VODREN-941649 format. One record per residue (C-alpha): residue number from 1; residue in one letter; x, y, z. Coordinates in Angstrom, 2 decimals, always signed. Example, Ala and Ser with C-alpha at 12.3 -4.5 7.8 and 13.67 -1.06 7.14 Angstrom:
<sites>
+-----+----+---------+---------+---------+
!   i ! aa !       u !       v !       w !
+-----+----+---------+---------+---------+
!   1 !  A !  +12.30 !   -4.50 !   +7.80 !
!   2 !  S !  +13.67 !   -1.06 !   +7.14 !
+-----+----+---------+---------+---------+
</sites>
This chain:
<sites>
+-----+----+---------+---------+---------+
!   i ! aa !       u !       v !       w !
+-----+----+---------+---------+---------+
!   1 !  M !   +6.36 !  -19.95 !   -1.12 !
!   2 !  S !   +5.96 !  -17.14 !   -3.66 !
!   3 !  K !   +5.08 !  -13.54 !   -2.88 !
!   4 !  I !   +4.25 !  -10.86 !   -5.41 !
!   5 !  L !   +4.67 !   -7.16 !   -4.97 !
!   6 !  P !   +2.39 !   -5.19 !   -7.29 !
!   7 !  D !   +3.93 !   -1.86 !   -8.09 !
!   8 !  V !   +2.77 !   +0.80 !  -10.53 !
!   9 !  L !   +4.58 !   +3.73 !  -12.09 !
!  10 !  I !   +1.85 !   +6.20 !  -11.06 !
!  11 !  N !   +2.03 !   +5.19 !   -7.46 !
!  12 !  C !   +2.55 !   +7.27 !   -4.34 !
!  13 !  F !   +3.75 !   +4.07 !   -2.66 !
!  14 !  I !   +6.24 !   +3.33 !   -5.44 !
!  15 !  T !   +9.19 !   +3.84 !   -3.10 !
!  16 !  A !   +7.62 !   +1.55 !   -0.50 !
!  17 !  G !   +6.95 !   -0.95 !   -3.27 !
!  18 !  Q !  +10.58 !   -0.97 !   -4.29 !
!  19 !  I !  +11.58 !   -1.40 !   -0.64 !
!  20 !  V !   +9.30 !   -4.41 !   -0.22 !
!  21 !  Y !  +10.66 !   -5.97 !   -3.41 !
!  22 !  K !  +14.25 !   -5.40 !   -2.23 !
!  23 !  K !  +13.47 !   -6.86 !   +1.21 !
!  24 !  L !  +11.95 !   -9.97 !   -0.36 !
!  25 !  K !  +14.98 !  -10.46 !   -2.58 !
!  26 !  E !  +17.25 !  -10.12 !   +0.44 !
!  27 !  R !  +15.23 !  -12.88 !   +2.11 !
!  28 !  S !  +15.37 !  -15.29 !   -0.81 !
!  29 !  D !  +15.67 !  -18.15 !   +1.64 !
!  30 !  Q !  +12.16 !  -17.32 !   +2.87 !
!  31 !  Y !  +10.37 !  -15.95 !   -0.17 !
!  32 !  A !  +10.36 !  -16.18 !   -3.95 !
!  33 !  G !   +9.56 !  -12.56 !   -4.63 !
!  34 !  R !   +7.99 !  -11.16 !   -7.78 !
!  35 !  G !   +7.34 !   -7.60 !   -8.84 !
!  36 !  L !   +4.63 !   -6.03 !  -11.00 !
!  37 !  V !   +5.20 !   -2.69 !  -12.73 !
!  38 !  R !   +3.30 !   -0.82 !  -15.42 !
!  39 !  T !   +6.05 !   -0.14 !  -17.96 !
!  40 !  Q !   +9.24 !   -1.68 !  -19.28 !
!  41 !  E !  +11.01 !   +1.49 !  -18.21 !
!  42 !  S !   +9.93 !   +0.91 !  -14.61 !
!  43 !  K !  +11.14 !   -2.67 !  -14.83 !
!  44 !  E !  +14.58 !   -1.54 !  -15.95 !
!  45 !  K !  +14.76 !   +0.96 !  -13.09 !
!  46 !  I !  +14.58 !   -1.86 !  -10.54 !
!  47 !  G !  +17.04 !   -4.12 !  -12.33 !
!  48 !  G !  +15.04 !   -5.70 !  -15.15 !
!  49 !  S !  +14.92 !   -9.10 !  -13.48 !
!  50 !  D !  +12.84 !  -11.89 !  -15.02 !
!  51 !  D !  +10.73 !  -12.00 !  -11.85 !
!  52 !  V !   +9.46 !   -8.47 !  -12.52 !
!  53 !  Y !   +6.34 !   -8.54 !  -14.69 !
!  54 !  V !   +4.94 !   -5.70 !  -16.76 !
!  55 !  G !   +1.17 !   -5.24 !  -16.62 !
!  56 !  D !   -1.60 !   -2.69 !  -16.23 !
!  57 !  I !   -3.74 !   -3.27 !  -13.15 !
!  58 !  R !   -6.65 !   -1.51 !  -14.88 !
!  59 !  T !   -6.80 !   -4.41 !  -17.35 !
!  60 !  A !   -7.37 !   -7.77 !  -15.69 !
!  61 !  E !   -5.91 !   -9.80 !  -18.56 !
!  62 !  S !   -2.55 !   -8.04 !  -18.43 !
!  63 !  I !   -1.83 !   -8.94 !  -14.82 !
!  64 !  A !   -2.93 !  -12.59 !  -14.98 !
!  65 !  P !   +0.56 !  -13.97 !  -15.81 !
!  66 !  A !   +2.08 !  -12.25 !  -12.78 !
!  67 !  I !   -0.60 !  -13.58 !  -10.44 !
!  68 !  Q !   -0.49 !  -17.22 !  -11.50 !
!  69 !  G !   +1.16 !  -19.55 !   -9.01 !
!  70 !  I !   +1.63 !  -17.10 !   -6.16 !
!  71 !  D !   +0.78 !  -17.71 !   -2.53 !
!  72 !  A !   +0.47 !  -14.12 !   -1.30 !
!  73 !  L !   -0.16 !  -10.71 !   -2.83 !
!  74 !  I !   +0.98 !   -7.32 !   -1.52 !
!  75 !  I !   -0.91 !   -4.38 !   -3.03 !
!  76 !  L !   +0.68 !   -0.93 !   -2.87 !
!  77 !  T !   -0.92 !   +0.75 !   -5.88 !
!  78 !  S !   -2.35 !   +4.25 !   -5.65 !
!  79 !  A !   -3.40 !   +7.10 !   -7.91 !
!  80 !  V !   -1.20 !  +10.19 !   -7.59 !
!  81 !  P !   -2.51 !  +13.75 !   -8.02 !
!  82 !  K !   -0.33 !  +16.19 !   -9.95 !
!  83 !  M !   -0.09 !  +19.90 !   -9.43 !
!  84 !  K !   -1.46 !  +22.06 !  -12.22 !
!  85 !  P !   +1.25 !  +24.22 !  -13.79 !
!  86 !  G !   +1.44 !  +27.93 !  -13.09 !
!  87 !  F !   +1.13 !  +27.93 !   -9.32 !
!  88 !  D !   +3.23 !  +30.66 !   -7.73 !
!  89 !  P !   +3.45 !  +30.39 !   -3.93 !
!  90 !  A !   +4.65 !  +33.99 !   -3.81 !
!  91 !  K !   +1.22 !  +35.11 !   -4.98 !
!  92 !  G !   -0.59 !  +33.24 !   -2.22 !
!  93 !  G !   -3.59 !  +31.01 !   -2.73 !
!  94 !  R !   -3.59 !  +27.25 !   -2.99 !
!  95 !  P !   -2.28 !  +25.02 !   -5.75 !
!  96 !  E !   -4.75 !  +23.06 !   -7.85 !
!  97 !  F !   -4.33 !  +19.39 !   -8.62 !
!  98 !  Y !   -5.47 !  +16.96 !  -11.28 !
!  99 !  F !   -5.16 !  +13.28 !  -12.18 !
! 100 !  E !   -3.85 !  +12.21 !  -15.55 !
! 101 !  D !   -6.33 !  +10.64 !  -17.97 !
! 102 !  G !   -6.81 !   +6.98 !  -17.12 !
! 103 !  A !   -5.10 !   +7.35 !  -13.77 !
! 104 !  N !   -7.74 !   +8.73 !  -11.44 !
! 105 !  P !   -8.57 !   +7.11 !   -8.08 !
! 106 !  E !  -11.63 !   +5.27 !   -9.40 !
! 107 !  Q !   -9.54 !   +3.60 !  -12.09 !
! 108 !  V !   -6.46 !   +2.89 !  -10.01 !
! 109 !  D !   -7.59 !   +2.57 !   -6.39 !
! 110 !  W !  -10.89 !   +0.87 !   -7.12 !
! 111 !  I !  -10.87 !   -0.89 !  -10.50 !
! 112 !  G !   -7.15 !   -1.63 !  -10.39 !
! 113 !  Q !   -7.24 !   -3.03 !   -6.89 !
! 114 !  K !  -10.43 !   -4.97 !   -7.57 !
! 115 !  N !   -8.77 !   -6.56 !  -10.60 !
! 116 !  Q !   -5.83 !   -7.65 !   -8.47 !
! 117 !  I !   -8.07 !   -9.08 !   -5.76 !
! 118 !  D !  -10.22 !  -10.97 !   -8.30 !
! 119 !  A !   -7.16 !  -12.39 !  -10.07 !
! 120 !  A !   -5.62 !  -13.43 !   -6.76 !
! 121 !  K !   -8.82 !  -15.14 !   -5.64 !
! 122 !  A !   -9.05 !  -17.02 !   -8.92 !
! 123 !  A !   -5.44 !  -18.14 !   -8.49 !
! 124 !  G !   -6.08 !  -19.45 !   -4.97 !
! 125 !  V !   -3.92 !  -16.92 !   -3.18 !
! 126 !  K !   -3.73 !  -17.57 !   +0.56 !
! 127 !  Q !   -3.34 !  -13.96 !   +1.80 !
! 128 !  I !   -3.54 !  -10.40 !   +0.50 !
! 129 !  V !   -1.83 !   -7.46 !   +2.19 !
! 130 !  L !   -3.31 !   -4.14 !   +1.07 !
! 131 !  V !   -1.71 !   -0.79 !   +1.92 !
! 132 !  G !   -4.14 !   +2.11 !   +2.12 !
! 133 !  S !   -4.19 !   +5.44 !   +3.90 !
! 134 !  M !   -5.50 !   +6.86 !   +7.11 !
! 135 !  G !   -8.26 !   +9.45 !   +6.83 !
! 136 !  G !  -10.92 !   +7.36 !   +5.16 !
! 137 !  T !  -13.49 !   +7.74 !   +7.94 !
! 138 !  D !  -13.91 !  +11.43 !   +7.07 !
! 139 !  L !  -15.54 !  +12.25 !   +3.72 !
! 140 !  N !  -14.35 !  +15.82 !   +4.16 !
! 141 !  N !  -10.71 !  +14.83 !   +4.45 !
! 142 !  P !   -8.68 !  +17.23 !   +2.28 !
! 143 !  L !   -7.18 !  +14.32 !   +0.35 !
! 144 !  N !  -10.61 !  +13.65 !   -1.17 !
! 145 !  S !  -10.72 !  +17.13 !   -2.66 !
! 146 !  L !   -7.43 !  +16.81 !   -4.53 !
! 147 !  G !   -8.33 !  +16.78 !   -8.21 !
! 148 !  N !  -11.92 !  +16.06 !   -7.16 !
! 149 !  G !  -10.74 !  +12.45 !   -7.02 !
! 150 !  N !  -12.30 !  +11.25 !   -3.74 !
! 151 !  I !   -9.24 !   +9.07 !   -3.41 !
! 152 !  L !   -9.95 !   +7.89 !   +0.14 !
! 153 !  V !  -13.52 !   +6.95 !   -0.84 !
! 154 !  W !  -12.27 !   +4.67 !   -3.60 !
! 155 !  K !   -9.56 !   +3.23 !   -1.37 !
! 156 !  R !  -12.14 !   +2.31 !   +1.27 !
! 157 !  K !  -14.33 !   +0.74 !   -1.38 !
! 158 !  A !  -11.45 !   -1.52 !   -2.42 !
! 159 !  E !  -10.68 !   -2.33 !   +1.20 !
! 160 !  Q !  -14.28 !   -3.34 !   +1.80 !
! 161 !  Y !  -14.22 !   -5.48 !   -1.33 !
! 162 !  L !  -11.15 !   -7.29 !   -0.04 !
! 163 !  A !  -12.67 !   -7.77 !   +3.42 !
! 164 !  D !  -15.76 !   -9.29 !   +1.80 !
! 165 !  S !  -13.78 !  -11.53 !   -0.58 !
! 166 !  G !  -13.23 !  -14.41 !   +1.84 !
! 167 !  I !   -9.47 !  -14.28 !   +1.30 !
! 168 !  P !   -7.37 !  -13.90 !   +4.45 !
! 169 !  Y !   -6.35 !  -10.24 !   +4.41 !
! 170 !  T !   -4.32 !   -7.61 !   +6.19 !
! 171 !  I !   -5.31 !   -3.99 !   +5.53 !
! 172 !  I !   -2.68 !   -1.44 !   +6.55 !
! 173 !  R !   -3.85 !   +2.19 !   +6.59 !
! 174 !  A !   -0.59 !   +4.06 !   +6.71 !
! 175 !  G !   -0.07 !   +7.53 !   +8.08 !
! 176 !  G !   +1.93 !  +10.23 !   +6.32 !
! 177 !  L !   +4.81 !   +8.54 !   +4.54 !
! 178 !  Q !   +8.38 !   +9.64 !   +5.16 !
! 179 !  D !  +11.63 !   +8.75 !   +3.43 !
! 180 !  K !  +13.51 !   +7.81 !   +6.57 !
! 181 !  E !  +15.41 !   +4.83 !   +7.89 !
! 182 !  G !  +13.25 !   +1.96 !   +9.06 !
! 183 !  G !  +13.52 !   -0.24 !  +12.12 !
! 184 !  V !  +14.45 !   +2.54 !  +14.54 !
! 185 !  R !  +11.02 !   +3.66 !  +15.78 !
! 186 !  E !   +8.25 !   +2.28 !  +17.94 !
! 187 !  L !   +5.32 !   +1.46 !  +15.68 !
! 188 !  L !   +1.78 !   +2.34 !  +16.68 !
! 189 !  V !   -1.43 !   +0.67 !  +15.54 !
! 190 !  G !   -4.85 !   +2.24 !  +15.81 !
! 191 !  K !   -8.34 !   +2.28 !  +14.37 !
! 192 !  D !  -10.86 !   +4.69 !  +12.89 !
! 193 !  D !   -8.27 !   +7.42 !  +12.31 !
! 194 !  E !   -7.70 !   +7.94 !  +16.04 !
! 195 !  L !   -3.98 !   +8.42 !  +15.42 !
! 196 !  L !   -4.71 !  +11.43 !  +13.21 !
! 197 !  K !   -5.75 !  +13.28 !  +16.36 !
! 198 !  T !   -2.31 !  +12.79 !  +17.89 !
! 199 !  E !   +1.19 !  +14.04 !  +17.13 !
! 200 !  T !   +2.21 !  +10.57 !  +15.96 !
! 201 !  R !   +0.58 !  +10.27 !  +12.55 !
! 202 !  T !   +3.55 !   +9.66 !  +10.24 !
! 203 !  I !   +5.62 !   +6.60 !   +9.40 !
! 204 !  A !   +8.72 !   +5.72 !   +7.39 !
! 205 !  R !   +8.07 !   +3.96 !   +4.09 !
! 206 !  A !  +10.66 !   +1.38 !   +5.13 !
! 207 !  D !   +8.61 !   +0.55 !   +8.23 !
! 208 !  V !   +5.45 !   +0.14 !   +6.14 !
! 209 !  A !   +7.36 !   -2.23 !   +3.87 !
! 210 !  E !   +8.57 !   -4.28 !   +6.83 !
! 211 !  V !   +5.06 !   -4.56 !   +8.30 !
! 212 !  C !   +3.80 !   -5.78 !   +4.90 !
! 213 !  I !   +6.27 !   -8.65 !   +4.93 !
! 214 !  Q !   +5.86 !   -9.45 !   +8.61 !
! 215 !  A !   +2.09 !   -9.70 !   +8.08 !
! 216 !  L !   +2.76 !  -12.79 !   +5.95 !
! 217 !  N !   +4.39 !  -14.55 !   +8.88 !
! 218 !  F !   +1.76 !  -14.41 !  +11.61 !
! 219 !  D !   -1.82 !  -15.63 !  +11.83 !
! 220 !  E !   -2.38 !  -12.71 !  +14.23 !
! 221 !  A !   -2.20 !  -10.39 !  +11.19 !
! 222 !  K !   -4.92 !  -12.14 !   +9.21 !
! 223 !  F !   -8.44 !  -10.72 !   +8.94 !
! 224 !  K !   -7.21 !   -7.49 !  +10.47 !
! 225 !  A !   -7.43 !   -3.84 !   +9.40 !
! 226 !  F !   -5.53 !   -1.13 !  +11.22 !
! 227 !  D !   -3.99 !   +2.32 !  +11.09 !
! 228 !  L !   -0.20 !   +2.44 !  +11.26 !
! 229 !  A !   +2.10 !   +5.22 !  +12.46 !
! 230 !  S !   +5.15 !   +5.56 !  +14.66 !
! 231 !  K !   +6.60 !   +7.49 !  +17.53 !
! 232 !  P !   +9.37 !   +9.97 !  +16.70 !
! 233 !  E !  +12.85 !   +8.47 !  +16.49 !
! 234 !  G !  +14.48 !   +8.46 !  +19.91 !
! 235 !  T !  +11.24 !   +8.03 !  +21.83 !
! 236 !  G !   +9.81 !   +4.69 !  +22.82 !
! 237 !  T !  +11.36 !   +1.34 !  +21.94 !
! 238 !  P !  +11.91 !   +0.28 !  +18.30 !
! 239 !  T !   +9.40 !   -2.41 !  +17.36 !
! 240 !  K !  +10.93 !   -5.86 !  +16.90 !
! 241 !  D !   +8.14 !   -8.17 !  +18.07 !
! 242 !  F !   +5.65 !   -8.10 !  +15.20 !
! 243 !  K !   +3.57 !  -10.96 !  +16.54 !
! 244 !  A !   +2.86 !   -8.84 !  +19.61 !
! 245 !  L !   +2.11 !   -5.81 !  +17.41 !
! 246 !  F !   -0.48 !   -7.72 !  +15.39 !
! 247 !  S !   -1.92 !   -9.31 !  +18.53 !
! 248 !  H !   -2.92 !   -5.85 !  +19.79 !
! 249 !  I !   -5.20 !   -5.33 !  +16.79 !
! 250 !  T !   -8.83 !   -6.29 !  +17.24 !
! 251 !  T !  -10.47 !   -4.53 !  +14.28 !
! 252 !  R !  -11.49 !   -6.53 !  +11.23 !
! 253 !  F !  -12.30 !   -3.39 !   +9.25 !
+-----+----+---------+---------+---------+
</sites>
């Protein structure tokens, strides 16, 4: 069984993408993992292996070789806003952000994800795991104003496209991502951004990566969409039973 981890240089989930790729390689007895990056430089950064393909998700033709022959696809691509130069926090005010040319949310989070979904469907992929972000139920979410990109709007559009594609899917809307150790917290699933109203609205990138892979193992994760966060370390019981976690989810979108 082959799995492919799309990863892009301009990607706020790039660390999570690398973690998923590493986890798949560590489980070579269960998966034949592949990676997808945008540049040769990015490929070299993660080892330069022959199973890492270089392609631009904004161009359908360039990702076709990576998609051919796979069984499952994990999408972690995202546009990333950059801070405009010259901001001085000592002077007060708020920083301004922008997206680089060709790398705005419409191009990356909508067109790029649509291209991946279309290519996967044409290749007969059996499941797609898509990592998005909490906050998409609120058009006034501050993330939408960054660089005037409406990033959550375009993410939701791609999620809806996947849900309507007919391909078995798992849509993970992650909370605020943290660079912390995984596997030591109790994971929480929710819907409709309910977790954003609580104190538990963050999650370790390593935990997101693990949920991506575990979603490939259980039918209970298919045709599901959910928010994902975790309790603080030291509270609750670290999540080990992923079948039970997915079984608690009832939302299809």
